[in-house]
N, C-alpha and C positions, 0 to 999 in steps of 0.2 A: 508356108512361113512369109512372113511381111518384113521389109528391111527399109527403115526410115532413119536418116542421119546416121547411118553404121550401125543401127541398133536392130537386132533380130527380136520379132515378136511372134508368138505362136496367136492363132485366130481360136478364139473360144467358140465350139458350137453351143447350141441353145442347150444341150444336154448337160453341158460342163457349168454353166451360167445356172442352171437349177439348183445342180451339186452345191456350188460354191454358196448360194443362198441358204440350202438347208444347213451345210455345214456353220455359217455363220448365225443362223438361228440356234442351233444346238446348243453351240457353244455358250451362247449368251444365255440360254436356260439353264447351264451349267450341267449338263448331259454328256456323260462319255458316251462313245459309238454303242458300247454293249447295252447301257440305260437305253439307249434310244432304239438298239434293235428289239430289247424285251418289249418296249412300248408298242413297237408295230409288229411284234409277233413274228420276228423274221432273225436272221443272221447278221453276227458282225461283219460277216464276209459282204453280205448283201448291203450294209449300210455303207460300207466303205466303197463299193461298186458306184452307190448313187452318186457320192459326195466326190468322186472323181470324174461323173459325167458317163460312164460306162454303161449305164443302165436306162432303158426307155422308160418313161414316166405314164403311166395311165392315169386319166382323172380321178379314178376311185383311188389309185395311190397318193396322188397330189392331196386327196381330200383328206385321208387317213393321216398323212403327216402334218396338215394342217392343223387337224384337230390336237394330235401329239404336241406340236410346238406353240399353239395358240396363237399362230399368225396364218391368214390367209394367204396360201401361195399362189392359189388359182381360184377364183370365184367366178362362176358362169351363171350360178343362180343366187338367188336374192342380193344380188349386186346393181348398183348403178352404172352403166355406161354411157358412153357419149360415140353419137354418129358423126362425124365431121365430114361435109363435101368439102375438101379443100381446094386451091388455087385461085380464092376469090381475094381481090383487094379489099383492105381496112380503110374506112373514110369518116371522118367528123372527128367528135371528141368524145373523150373517155375521161372520168372521174377517179383519181386513186383513192381508194378505199383506206377505212383507218387502219393502223397497223395491227396485224397479228400479234408479233411477239410483244408490242407495246400492252397491247388488251390483256394478256396473260398475267403480264407481270403487275400490271394495275390489280387486277382480279385478287393475286395472291397479298399483295402490298396492304389491300383493303382491312387484313385482319389486323393490323396495327391500331385500328381506330375501333374505340368503343362505340361510337356513335355511327349514324347513318352516313354512307357513304352513296354519293350518285355520280356515277360514271356516264359519260356521253363518248359516242365514237367507238362503241364495243362491235366489231363484226360478229356477225351471226354464222359462225363458221363451226366445224367441227372440233378444232382445238379447244376452243372457247365453251363449247356445250360440254365437255370432258371436265374443264377446270369446274365449271359451275355445278355440275353434277357432284365432285368432290366435295365442294365447300358446304351443298346443301346436305348430303350425307353426314358432314360433322355437325350440323345444326344451325349453319348460317343460313338466314332469308335470304333469298336472291330473286328480285321481281322484275321482269320487263317492264319497262313504263312507256318505252316508244321502241320504234324499229331498231334503233342502234343506242338507246340508253336504258340503264338498269339501275336499282339501288342495293345497295349489301347492308344486311344489319346482323351482326354478329349475336350470337346466343351468350348469356352469361358464363357458360362453362362448354368448351370444346370437346366433343366425345369423338375420340378418335377409333373407340371401338365399333363405331357404325359407318367408319371410312368403307367407301364405294372403292373395292380393289380393283374391281375391272375396268373402271374409268382410271385409275388411278396409275395401273400399268401402261395405259394404253398413250399416256402423256409424258414427255421429260418434264413438263411445267411442275410436277408433283415435287421435286426437289426445290423448288424456289418457294415452299412452304416452311423450310426449315427455320429461315431466318425469323419470321413473323410469328411462328409456334414456339419459338424459343423464349417468348416475353410471355406466353399464356401457361405453359405447364413445364414442369422441372425435368421430366422425362418424358420421351415417346418415340414412337417407331413410324418409319414411311417406307414403303414398298419402292424397290428399284425401279428407277424412271426406264422407259421406253422411247416411245415416238417412232421418228424415223429407222430404219436400219441401215444406220450407217458405221458400223463396226463399235469397237469397244472405245466409247467417250468417256475419259477420265473424269472423276469427280474431286479429283486431289486438290484444283482451285478453290473448291468449295469448302472442303473440310479443312486442309491448312488455314485458311483466314479466318473462319469460324472457331477454330480452336486456339488462337491467337486472343480472340474475344473470350475465352472460357466456356465456348460450346462444345463439347466434345461429341465427336462422331465416330460411331463403331459401326464398319460395313460387315454385314454377314452376307450368306450365299441368296438372301431373298428380301434383306432390309437393310435400311440405314436405322442405327439404335443411338439417338441423341440425348443427353444429359447437359442441362443448361442451368446448374446451381450456383455457378458463381462466376458470372458475366461480369466484364470489366471494359472500360474502354482501352482502344490500343492502337498502335501503330502497325499497320499491315504492309506486308508486301506482298502482291500477289503471285501465285504460283506462275500463272499465266493469265493474260489479259481476257479472260473469258467474259462473254456477255451475262450469263445467267448467273455466274459466279458472282460477278459484282453486283447484281442486283441482289442475291442472297446476301451480301455482306453488307449492302447499305441498309437492308430491312433490320437486319439484327442489329446495326449499330445505331438504328433510329430511337431506340428506346432505351439505350443504354446513355445514361447522365455524363456528360462530360465531352470531350474532344476525342474523337477517331480520327484517324488519316489512312486512308487506302492509297499507296503507291502502286503505279502500272497496272492502274484502272483502266478498264474499257471506258472510251468515249462515246460508244455506239448509240445510236438512236433511243434504244428501249432503255439503256442507262442512264440516258438522259431526261428520257419520260419519268422514270422513277425517282430521280432528283427532283424534278418540277413536282412531282406529285407530294414529294416529303415536306417540300416547303410549303405547299397547301395546307398541309397537317401541322405546320408549325415549328418542323423541325430545319434549322439553318445548315445548307451545303454549300460549301466555298469550292470553288474550282470545276464546276459544271462544264462539259464540254473539253476538259484536259486529263490529263494521266494520273492526276494527284487528287485527291478528293479529301475536304476536312469535314465530318459529319460533326453537329453539335447535337447530342441525342437528348431526349427528354423522357422524363420518367412515366409520364402518362399522357395519354392522347384520346380525347373523348368530346368529340364535335360532328356537327352536321356539316358535311362539304361536298361542294361538288369540282368535277375536274373531267375536262375533254382530251380524249387521247387523240394523238397527231395521227398524221398521214403515215403509208407505208412504202418506205423508198424501195423496197424488194417488190411490191406489185407495180411500182412506177417503171423498175428496171424491166419486168416482165412485159408490158405493154411498148417499151421502146424494142425490144428483141422480137415482139410479135409483128411490130410494124417493119421493121428490117427484114424480117424473114419473109415477108409476103409482098416486098417492094412498094409499101403503100405510106400514103402521105395522110398524117395521123396527128391530131393533137391531144397530148396527155396533160390535165389539169391535177393542179394541188400537187405538185412533186416537190418531196422535201429536198431540196437542191444541197444542202450542204453534207448530204450522205451518197450523192449521186455524182459528185464534180468530177472525181478521179475516173469513173466508171464513163462518162462523156469525153472526157480528153483523151483517153486510149481510142473511142469509137471515133471523135474526130480525126485523131492519127492516121486512122484504117479510112478514112475517107467519108464518114458519115456527115450528110449535111443536115442541121437542126439549126432552131431560131428560139431564144427565150422570149416569149410574149410579154409576160406580166411577172412582179415581184410582190408579194405579200407574207401576211402571218398567218400561221393556222389559229384555229380557235383557242389554242392554249395561250396564244399571245408571246410564243416563245420561239417555235420551230418555223424556219424560214421556207416558205413554197415559192414555187413559179410553175407558169404553163409553159410547155414547150411543145411545138411543132417540129414534128419528124418529117423529113422528106426522103423519096427514094433515092439511093444512091449507090455508085459503085464503088465495093469496099475490096481491100487489098489486105491480106496478112500481115500481121506486125512483123518486124524482125526479131525481136525480143519475145519471150515466153508472156502469157497472162496468167497471173497467180494472185490468188488473195491474200490480205492481210488483217491484222487488227486494224481498226479505225484508227486514221483516217486512209488505210489502204483499201481496196477494192473488197466488198463485202463477200465475206463466204458465202452468203446466199444468193449475191448475185453472179457468182462465177458461173454456175451451169449456164445462164441465160447467153454466155458469148458461146455456145456451142451451137446453136442454131445461127446465130450470127457469122461465126465462122465459116459454116457450111454455105453462106453467101459471099464469101472472100475469096479474091483470086490468090493462088497460094495455100501453103499449110501452114497452120496456126498450131502451135503448142499451148496446152491448157494443163496448169498444174494444179491440180486440187489436193494439195499437201496435209490438209486439216482433217480429213477424215480418211478411213481406212479403206472403204470400197466404194466410195460414191462415184469416182471416177468409171468404175464397171458398167454402171448403169447406162453413162453416157454411149456406150455402145448400142445401145438398144435403138440410136436413129438408124443404124445401119440397116435396118428392118423395112426403113422408109427409103433407102436407097444411098445415104449417106455414107461419106468414107471417112469413118471414125475409128482410128487404130490404137487398140491398147498398147501401151509403152510398159505399163505396170501399174498397180493398185491406184497410183496418184495420178498419173499423167496419161493423156491421149493428144495424138495427132489428129487434127482435122483439115482434111483436103476438099479446100472450096470448090464450087462450080458443078457439083455432082447434083443433076435432077432429081427431086423427091419424089416419090411415087406414093400410092395409099396402100396402107398396110394394117391388119389387126394385131394390136399389142395388148398385153396385159400391163396395166399399173405396176412399175416398180416399187416396193416398198418405202419409198423416199419423197418428199413433198416435190422438191424443185426438179429431181430427174423425172418424176413424172408430168410436171408442169411443161418441160421443154419438148416432151414427145407431143403433146398437144399444140405448141407451137409449130413444132414441124409438120403435125398434119394440117394444121390451117395452111402451110406452103405447099401441100403436096397435093398434086391432081389428082380426082378421083375421090371416093367415098372411103374413107377409114372408120374403126371402130377402136376405138379405147376404153378397153375393160377395166371395171372394178376400181372407179375414180374416187374411192374414199380419201386417198391421200391428199387429192386436189381438193377436194372439200375441206380437208383439214384446215387448210390454209386462206381459201379464196372465198368470198361470199357470192353465190350466184354467178359463178364466171362464165357458165355458157349463155346465159340471158345477156349478161353486159359484153360479152364479146359478139353476140348475135344483134345487139344494138349499132356495133360499128361495122356492120358489113359481113361477120362470120355466118357459117350455116352449122349448127349444131344443134342435134337433136338429143335429148335425153332418152335414154331406154331404160326401162324397170322391168 
């Protein structure tokens, strides 16, 4: 037993962690233990033992479970792995790439336009690939014209009967097609979204807001069934300030003539990106960057337009975390500062030394950028907890990057990941590298700093940011580590091994 701040905690075994993941995946598939047992040709009692962590897992068994659940729990074959020689200093400068979340939102929003949309700043990552596969499967012509630029030409009629289901269920971005498609067909269905395995993520913020606009959403076991025969402008109070929900509602409002108002809207970077894009399409949006948006919808959008996606603040934070974890002096270019100011303030109060070198605008002419120089620093754990909040709070996706930072800080840091049911559990994987991360509950971890990291072999967890912080910890750990099945990292980071190598890392791609 562990005892931290008078809270008793049990240390999970590896078998228990695997069992927890299996239970989570089974429930997401809507399977009972009996259903699961039948599919595995075993007993319900055996399934119960698995999920409690009371059974050893062979490679063959894990492979069979993966097949039944449609998710690779362990992949030693036909996967891409990283070999990381850690303990090296990073140096020089690295440029922040274009935003992942901005890119997928823009790709979905492009369906609003009957003309040709040219998008620049689209990262070549797996998440983008999945969205493109979805669009192409329903008749949209998507053509790469440069490394990070593409054109999108919609068909005269969308054909959802040919939807690429395999690609659709691999990404939560599929849900953001509700808003645009509501203007193209009166009734349609979309499969349930997946993406990162972070627990049961509600879609209520999407459905409640869309229903205010006259777009009815019925949720079944496998799909969202949408009816959009009586759309109308409305004043909407968001059930929660979710980013994707707000993007969905924005695109739904865009082609409803009249004025719609969204209250308690997210003002996060990807939402602002959609607002800027809508303005390019001729849709007036008032209140960008605030929690109240007024959208003046237009009946028809048919034009040839170009738009450039801005930089990714989450990637900037990742490089900041990597620099701190490796005690490195590193310059990070093209940082979207409006979405990192609070994170930097927290780090400054913990003792981080950094310098802002230059201020300028992104290629979209709207997003403010800076170049930042990070210096090796002695950090101290904060007295209060570190937690995320809707913008302008610490970004939900940035919160995990505080874990490898806290490992470098003197004292114990409480990190509270309240927004996801089980993401914090993945943070304990850093213990395999010698960290001291104690799980208080599914949402909170205590990180005791100052423990030296050591090399290890770890399979990527099924979530993007937890996978990335393991890579960061491996960069800091002395010796040679293996990070297996890095698909999750490739979902969100373009050529990340090559880019980290350019600033002094030693990462070898194993296939």
